[in-house]
C-alpha positions in Angstrom: 81.4 29.6 -231.5 85.0 30.8 -231.7 86.8 27.6 -230.7 87.8 28.8 -227.3 87.0 26.8 -224.2 83.3 27.1 -223.4 82.4 28.5 -226.8 80.1 25.6 -227.5 78.1 26.1 -224.4 74.6 27.5 -224.6 71.6 28.6 -222.6 69.1 25.8 -222.9 65.5 26.6 -221.9 62.9 24.1 -220.6 59.3 25.2 -220.6 57.3 24.4 -217.5 53.5 23.8 -217.6 52.9 27.1 -215.8 54.7 30.1 -214.3 55.8 28.8 -210.9 55.4 30.7 -207.6 58.3 32.6 -206.1 58.5 29.9 -203.4 58.9 27.2 -206.1 61.6 29.2 -207.9 63.6 29.5 -204.7 63.1 25.8 -203.9 64.1 24.8 -207.4 67.3 26.9 -207.4 68.3 25.5 -204.0 67.6 22.0 -205.1 69.5 22.5 -208.3 72.5 23.9 -206.5 72.5 21.1 -204.0 70.6 18.2 -205.5 69.9 14.9 -203.6 71.5 13.0 -206.5 73.7 14.1 -209.4 76.5 13.1 -211.7 80.1 14.4 -211.7 79.1 16.6 -214.6 76.6 18.5 -212.5 77.2 22.2 -212.3 75.6 24.2 -209.5 74.7 27.8 -210.3 73.8 27.4 -213.9 70.0 27.2 -213.4 67.6 30.1 -213.3 63.9 30.4 -213.6 62.4 33.1 -215.8 58.6 33.1 -216.3 57.5 29.6 -217.3 61.1 28.5 -218.2 64.0 26.9 -216.5 67.2 28.0 -218.2 70.5 26.1 -217.8 73.3 28.4 -218.8 76.6 27.2 -220.0 75.8 23.6 -221.1 75.1 21.7 -224.2 72.1 19.7 -225.4 74.4 16.6 -225.3 75.2 17.2 -221.6 71.5 17.7 -220.9 70.7 14.4 -222.5 73.5 12.5 -220.9 73.7 14.1 -217.5 71.4 17.0 -216.5 68.1 15.5 -217.6 67.7 13.2 -214.6 68.9 15.8 -212.2 66.5 18.4 -213.7 63.6 16.0 -213.3 64.6 15.1 -209.8 64.9 18.8 -208.8 61.5 19.7 -210.4 59.8 16.8 -208.6 61.5 17.6 -205.3 60.5 21.3 -205.6 56.9 20.4 -206.4 56.7 18.1 -203.3 58.4 20.6 -201.0 56.2 23.5 -202.1 53.1 21.3 -201.6 54.2 20.3 -198.1 55.0 23.9 -197.2 51.7 25.2 -198.4 49.9 22.5 -196.6 51.7 23.3 -193.3 50.9 27.0 -193.8 47.2 26.2 -194.4 47.1 24.0 -191.3 48.8 26.8 -189.2 46.2 29.3 -190.5 43.3 26.9 -189.7 44.7 26.3 -186.2 45.1 30.0 -185.5 41.6 30.7 -186.8 40.2 28.1 -184.5 42.1 29.5 -181.6 40.7 32.9 -182.3 37.2 31.6 -182.7 37.3 29.7 -179.4 38.8 32.8 -177.7 36.0 35.1 -179.0 33.3 32.6 -178.1 34.8 32.4 -174.6 34.7 36.2 -174.3 31.1 36.3 -175.5 30.0 33.6 -173.0 31.7 35.5 -170.2 30.2 38.8 -171.2 26.8 37.2 -171.3 27.2 36.0 -167.7 27.9 39.5 -166.4 24.7 41.0 -164.9 24.2 44.7 -164.1 
């Protein structure tokens, strides 16, 4: 700390319960940069995800306690929910496509069985 503006700002890490997926990382950064609710002290662009940590760069522990904590929790929860919904939609699309293929192949087999030589 040299007394200049911003000299008391730190990188503050928050450990997640696991290493998130790339999708979750992207969702979290998007949600942090444009959260559904935040204080006037919110600063977009200071969050990054490395391994199992979210790191807020250029803040203080006091700011985290007063301002960023609630936004951080909200963005984590929103990212979890969005990832869950996206994965569910992807799974439903795969199941629908697999069923379409199965019905098509069954139709071809039935038609082939009807052909007499």
